[in-house]
C-alpha positions in Angstrom: -105.8 56.2 113.8 -102.9 58.4 112.2 -103.4 61.4 110.1 -105.5 61.3 107.0 -103.2 61.9 103.9 -104.2 63.5 100.7 -102.2 63.8 97.8 -101.1 67.3 96.6 -98.4 66.7 93.9 -95.2 65.6 93.2 -91.9 66.9 94.6 -89.9 66.6 91.1 -92.5 69.6 90.3 -91.6 72.2 92.3 -88.5 74.1 91.5 -85.2 74.4 93.8 -85.3 78.2 94.8 -89.1 78.6 93.2 -92.8 78.2 94.7 -95.9 76.4 93.1 -99.4 76.3 94.3 -100.8 72.9 95.0 -104.7 71.5 95.4 -106.1 73.5 92.9 -109.8 74.9 93.9 -111.3 76.9 91.1 -108.9 79.5 90.5 -106.6 79.4 93.2 -104.2 77.2 94.7 -105.3 75.8 98.4 -101.2 75.3 99.4 -97.9 76.8 98.2 -95.1 74.7 98.2 -91.7 76.1 98.2 -87.9 74.4 97.7 -85.1 75.6 99.4 -81.8 73.5 99.0 -83.1 70.0 100.5 -86.0 71.5 102.4 -89.3 71.6 101.5 -91.9 73.9 103.3 -95.7 74.1 102.7 -97.9 77.2 103.3 -101.8 77.4 103.3 -102.6 80.2 100.1 -104.0 82.1 102.7 -103.0 86.0 103.5 -103.7 86.6 107.4 -104.0 90.1 106.6 -107.9 90.0 104.8 -107.5 85.8 104.3 -107.3 85.7 100.4 -104.9 84.3 98.1 -101.7 85.3 97.9 -100.7 85.4 94.3 -101.8 87.3 91.4 -101.5 84.5 89.1 -101.0 81.1 89.4 -97.4 79.9 90.8 -96.7 83.6 90.9 -95.8 83.8 94.9 -92.9 85.0 95.3 -90.8 88.6 95.2 -88.8 89.8 92.2 -85.5 87.4 92.5 -87.8 84.5 94.7 -86.1 85.6 98.1 -89.8 85.8 100.3 -93.3 84.9 99.7 -95.5 88.2 98.6 -98.9 89.0 98.4 -99.7 90.6 95.8 -102.8 92.6 97.1 -101.3 94.3 99.6 -97.4 93.7 99.3 -96.9 92.1 102.4 -93.6 89.8 102.7 -93.0 86.5 104.5 -90.4 84.6 105.0 -90.6 81.2 102.9 -88.7 79.3 105.8 -91.0 80.6 108.7 -94.0 82.0 107.3 -93.4 85.3 109.2 -94.7 88.4 107.7 -92.0 91.1 108.3 -93.3 93.5 106.1 -96.5 94.5 105.1 -100.1 95.3 107.0 -99.8 91.9 108.8 -96.2 92.2 110.1 -95.6 89.8 112.9 -98.5 87.6 111.8 -97.6 83.8 109.9 -99.1 82.0 107.2 -100.0 78.5 108.4 -98.0 75.3 108.1 -99.3 72.7 106.3 -98.2 69.2 107.5 -96.9 66.8 105.0 -94.9 63.8 104.0 -93.0 63.2 101.0 -93.5 59.2 99.9 -91.9 58.1 96.8 -91.8 61.5 95.3 -95.2 62.6 96.0 -96.2 65.1 98.4 -98.9 64.3 101.1 -100.7 67.0 103.4 -101.8 65.4 106.7 -104.9 66.2 108.0 
């Protein structure tokens, strides 16, 4: 039996060069989706520094200009493509990738 899939959202809702939160749970999203060209990246919304959500308010995950993911609690900065923290209190640690597939324009987590 293959992985179980959970629908997270629709690919069209992820803006080019932007990020959105998916899989809401209470006031926080469990997953961050980012689109860069024809590539989609999904990360757990969990800072490795202190295991809290990254955004200050919903869908605000990126630095000014959108170059990288930022944890707004302690200013950790992560590469959108690799999840690696390159500045801040968790430098050298990484966000956790979420395995996924896109089927007919829908984003499905594979767990």
